[in-house]
C-alpha positions as CSV (number, residue, x, y, z in Angstrom):
1,M,0.0,0.1,0.2
2,P,1.5,3.2,-1.0
3,E,2.5,5.8,2.0
4,V,0.3,8.7,2.2
5,E,1.8,12.1,2.7
6,E,0.6,14.2,5.3
7,S,-0.8,17.4,4.5
8,L,-2.3,20.6,6.4
9,L,-5.8,22.4,5.8
10,L,-4.1,26.2,5.7
11,D,-5.6,29.6,4.8
12,C,-4.6,31.5,1.7
13,P,-3.3,34.7,3.2
14,K,-5.0,36.9,0.5
15,C,-8.6,35.3,-0.1
16,H,-8.8,33.5,3.3
17,I,-10.0,29.8,1.8
18,K,-8.7,26.8,3.2
19,I,-6.0,25.3,0.9
20,T,-4.4,21.7,1.5
21,V,-0.9,22.0,1.7
22,P,1.5,18.9,1.8
23,V,3.7,19.0,5.1
24,S,6.9,18.8,2.8
25,S,5.9,22.0,0.7
26,C,5.8,23.9,4.1
27,R,9.2,22.4,5.1
28,E,10.8,23.5,2.0
29,G,8.9,26.7,1.2
30,E,7.6,25.7,-2.1
31,H,5.7,28.1,-4.2
32,F,2.5,27.6,-5.4
33,R,-0.9,29.5,-6.7
34,C,-4.0,29.8,-4.8
35,P,-6.7,27.8,-6.8
36,I,-9.3,30.6,-6.2
37,C,-7.4,34.3,-6.2
38,T,-4.3,32.9,-8.1
39,A,-2.2,34.5,-5.5
40,D,1.7,33.3,-5.3
41,I,1.7,31.6,-1.8
42,C,4.7,30.0,0.2
43,F,4.3,28.3,3.6
44,N,7.7,28.3,5.0
45,Y,7.9,26.8,8.6
46,K,11.1,26.0,10.6
47,E,11.0,22.0,11.7
48,D,9.8,22.9,15.4
49,D,7.3,25.1,14.5
50,L,6.0,22.8,11.7
51,K,5.6,19.7,14.3
52,A,3.6,21.9,16.5
53,L,1.6,23.2,13.6
54,V,0.8,19.4,13.0
55,E,0.3,18.4,16.4
56,K,-2.5,21.6,16.7
57,M,-4.1,20.8,13.4
58,K,-4.3,16.9,14.6
59,L,-6.0,17.7,17.9
60,M,-8.4,20.3,16.3
61,Q,-9.4,17.3,13.6
62,E,-10.2,14.8,16.8
63,R,-12.4,17.4,18.8
64,E,-14.1,18.1,15.2
65,L,-14.7,14.5,14.7
66,Y,-15.7,14.1,18.5
67,K,-18.2,16.7,18.0
68,A,-19.6,15.2,14.9
69,F,-19.6,11.4,15.7
70,P,-20.1,11.3,19.6
71,M,-21.4,7.9,19.5
72,T,-18.2,6.5,17.8
73,F,-16.0,7.6,20.8
74,G,-18.7,6.1,23.5
75,E,-20.8,9.2,24.3
76,L,-24.7,8.9,23.7
């Protein structure tokens, strides 16, 4: 089974829509265009900041899943 690369859902700095950005692109400072406003975007994080951001996003995702599907987590 192929390995799936982690990605983050980040805001476009210009139009503020959510964009899926691979973690490796944030590490390398890769430039790309926003699919809506076509702004040139570059997310460039230091390794420690990137790890903290990934952990924060995972925690937020777990909270949203818990709220959306409480029965899955044993809540009635």
